[in-house]
N, C-alpha and C positions, 0 to 999 in steps of 0.2 A: 653822546648821541643826541641829535637835535630832535625836538618835539614840537608838535603843533598845538595851538590853543584853539579848541573848538567851542562854539557857543550855539545853543539851540534857539531857534527863532520861529515864531508862528505869525502868519499874516492875517488870520481871522480868529475870532473867538471860538475856542474849542476846535480849531483847525489842525491840520497836520503840522508836525514839527520837522524842521529841516536844520541841518548842521552847516555852519559857515565858519570860515577862518576869522577868529577874533582879532588877529594881529596884535598890535600893542594897545588896543583900547581897553580901558577899565570899564567893564560892563556889569550891570546888576539886573536882577529880575525886575521887569516892568519898564525898562528903558526902550525908547523908540529909536530905531536905527535905520539907515538907508543901506541896502545891500544890492549887490549885483546878481541877477538871476539870468536864466536862459531866455526869459521873455523880456528882459530889460531891468531897469531899476524898480525897486519896490520898497515900501515902508513896512517894516515888521516890528514885532514886539518880542523882547527877550523873555524866554520862559525858563531858561536854565543858565546859570553862571558859567563862565569859561572854565574849561578843564583841559589838562594836558594829556595828549595821546601820542602814540608812536605814528610816524608817517605811514606805516603799512596798514594801520587800523583806520585811517581816515577814509571817508567815502570818495569814490572817483568823481572827477570833474568838480572839485571843491572850489566854491566861490568865496569871496571875502567880503567883509564889512567895509563900506566906504566911509561912513562918518556917522556920528550921532545926529539925530534929527534936530533941526533948529526951528525957529518960528516960521520961516518961509515954507519949510516942508510940512508943517502942521496946517498952515493956511491952504496949501495946495491940496492936502488930503480932504479938508472940509469942502473946498470948491468942487472936488471930484465927486463927493457924496451928493451934492446938489445936482450936478450934471447927470448923475446916474438916475435919479428920479425922473428927470425930464426925458432922458433917453428911453426909459422903460415905458412911459406913457405914449411916446410917439410910436414905439415898436408895437404896442398893443393895438393902436389904431390901425396900423398897416395889417396886422394879423386879422383883425375883424373885417377889414375891407376885402381881403383876399380869401376869407372864409377858410382859414387854415385850422386844422384840428391839432392845436398845440396850446399849451398853457405856459405863459411867461412867468418866471419866478423872480428873477433878479437881473439887473444890469450892473456890470463892474467895469470901471475905468482903471487902466493901468496908471501907475504913479506919474509917469511922464505924459499921459494922455495919448500915447501912440496907438492904442487899441481899445476897443470896447468888446466885452464878452457878455453875451446874453445867455442866461441859463433858462431852459424850458423843459417841460415834461410832455410826453406824448405816449399813446398806446403803441405806436409802431414807428416806422421810419417816415420822415417828413421831407418833402422836397422844398427847401427854403432858398433856392438860388435866386428867384425873383425878389424875395424879401431882402436878401443880403444886398442886392444891387440898389434897392430903394434906400436902405439904411446908409450904405457907403456914399451914395450921392448926396444924402442930406447932411451927414455928420462930417464928411470929408476926412475920414480916417479908416483904419482897418477894422473889419467886423468879424467876429467869431461867434458862431452859434454852437452851444454845447448842451447836449441832452443829458439829463440826470434822472435818477430814480426818485421814488416817493420818499425814501428815507433822507436822501440829500436835500430834498425840498423842505422837509420839516426842519432840518438842521439850519438851512438858510433863512427860513421864515421865522422860526421860533414859535413860542406859545406856552401854554400851561397844560400839564398832563392831568390824568385822572386823580393823581395824588394831591393836586392843588399847587404843585411847585413847578418851576420852570423846567422845560424839557431837558433831559440829560444830554441829548445830542447837541443842543444849542448852548449848553452851559459848561460842561466839562468833558463829555465823552468825545474823544478824538477819533476813535476807530469803531466800526460797527462789528459786533461779534455775532455769529450765527445763533439764532434762538429757535427752539422747537416747542411743540406742545408737550413733549415729555417733561420739560422743565416745570411746566405748570402743574402737571399731574403729580410730580414728585413733591411739590410744595403744598399739595392739597387744595389748590385753587379751583374755583368753579370754572368749567370750560365754557364760559360765556364770552363770545367774541367782543361784546361791548365792554367787558371788564378787563380783558387781558390784551386788548389792542390799544395802540397809541394813536396820536394824531395822524400818523402816516397810513393807518390802516393795517399795519403789520403788528406782530407780537411785540409786547413791551420789551425794551432792552434790559430793564431792571430784573427780568426773570432770570437772567444769567448771573446776577450778583451773588445769590445765596444758594445756587443749585449744588455746588460742590459740598457746602456745609450740610445741606439736607441729605445728600447721598451718603456722606460719611456717618451721620447720626442714624440714618435708617437701617444701616447694616446691623446694628445692635438690637433692633426691634423685630418681632415676628410680623408676618403679614396678616392682614385682616382676613378673618375666617379660619385661622389656624386654631387647632385644639391644643390647649396647654393644660398642665397639671398644677393645681395650687394645693396648698395645705388643706383647704376646705373641700377640695374635690376638683373634678374636671371643669373647665371653662372654655369659652370661645372668645377670641379677640374680635371686637366689632368696630373699634375706632382707635386712632393713634394720635398722639401729640408728640411730634418729632422733636421739637426744640426742648420741651420739658422732659423728654424721655419717659413719658407715661403712656399708658394704654387703658382703654375702657374695655372691660371683659364682662361677659354674660355668664353667670353661673348656671348650674343644672336646675336650680329652683327658680330661675328667672330673674334673680337680683342682678343689678349692674353696679359696678364699682370701678374706681380708678386704681391702678397698681403701677408702681414704679418698676423700672427694669431691674433694679437691684433686688427687689423683693421677689421677682420672678426667677431669679437664678436658682433658687431651691426647686421650683417647679420644673425648670429645665434639667436640673441634675437628677431628679428622681426617675424620669423615663430613661435617662442614659444609664443609671444604675440598674434598672430592671433589665434593660437590654444586655448589659454586661453579665448579670446573673444568669439569664437564659442562655447566653453564649457559653458560659462556664459549664452549665448543666449538659449542654449538647456535647461539649468537648470532654466531659468527665467520663465518658464511656471507656471501658477497658480497651486498650489498643491491642490488636492482634499482631502476632509475630509474622515476620516475613515468610516463614516456612509454612504457616497455616493458610496464608492467602492463596497460593497456587492450588492447594488441595480443595479449598472451598470453590474456587473458580472452576476447577475441573468438575466438581460435583454438580454445580449449577449447569454446566454445559451438558452433562449426561442427562440431567432432568429435562432440559429443553429438548434434547434428542428423543427421549422417551415419550414426551408429549406430542411429538410430531407424528403426522399420519404417514404410515409406511406406504410406499408405492412399489411399483414393479422393480424399479432400479435398486431400491433398498433390499428387496427380497433376493434379487440376483446377487447383490453384494454379500448377503448373509450366507447364501448357499452357492458358493462359486463351484462351477464344474468346468472340467477341461473340455476342449472340443471333441475328444474321443469319447468321453462319457456321455455327452449330450446325445439324446436319441432324436433321429429325424422325425418330423411329424408324419403320422400315418395318413395315407391318401383316403379321402372320403368318397364313397360312390356318388356319382351324379344322379340327381333325381330328375325324372322327366317332368317337364312343365305340365301342369294340370289347368284346365280351363277354370276360371273363377265360377264358383257356384253361387247362384243368387238365392237369397233367402226369400222363400215364397211368402212367409208371414209378413216380412217387411214390405214386400211388393204389394201385398193386399192392403196393408195399413197405410201405405203412402198416399193413395187417392183420398182416403178419409182424412188424413192429416192435412192435406192441401185444402180440403174443403173447410176444415176448421180454421185454418190460418187465413183463408181468403173469405171475408164476409160477403154475403150476397148483396149485390147492389140493389138498392131500392129506388124505384122511379115513381114519380108523382103522376104518371099518366093514368087517366080514368079507365076503368075496365070497359071493354067493348061488349056490346050485347051479343048473345049467341044467335047464330043464323037459324037454328032450329025453331027458336021462338018467333 
């Protein structure tokens, strides 16, 4: 069965890796080669030696290696780098003249000079049609404007991180992994944006490197604030050292000490043993036979019925009578309606009560003199 020789090639430092057909070339890691791509010819760097794979496992639309890079190819790459700086400066001038809200990051010439790609960042969509016309008229070649994110910008520009070393994305990190604040909490880091953010303004990519290790080691440790039982007495966990598998506990008398997880196994086993003993005591009660259970259940039901309040229905149920034995109700003589009698005492008292309830209204009018005088 025929096999293919695939070689992995990258076009930028810490860039994406693509597979190409190595054909009959003897390639090693670090060699510069000229390959055929969908955008044209390009100069790439070998990052993995050729390997044999089945034709079914090969990627679709597989391109091949044209040749090893010679001196002419290297000189062309250097001249393209110089032309990129000039193109970037001219494009920045045009952007400032047109007052466009965009930030240019980099200009890239294709290996054969057939196209220039300008990378920029912006908050939203930008209408750069007039800008492309100016650039195409000046450079006399095809122009492509490509908008990128802040992480891609840091990858292209490069720099130093808070650790003092070169940025991971521009040195060795080829793909961006999702990072969350949960990773910083699991590693016990201060949730200060200035300390856990990178040059791009996003969370540090290195937070994801040790997150799985911290998650596995944290499973063996109790959470902060949990009550544990030591040989000296009860204590409370107040701090954790995940990598050392130690914890700081506060005893009942206020003393603080560090305890290893192996020393705490005894404390963990003691409450478990107490629970097991209590469970045995509860289950040690004599079991009742199946014949006694229905009798006790019936006795409980009778007790409940006795405690209930008897109503007319229950009375009728206790003293059932046949329809013949029941006596019809005796007719009662109708009483003639009598006029309501008023209580004279209440009638006499009612005006006096009204007077008490209603206080006399006082007026500030002066008294008038008598006519007799």
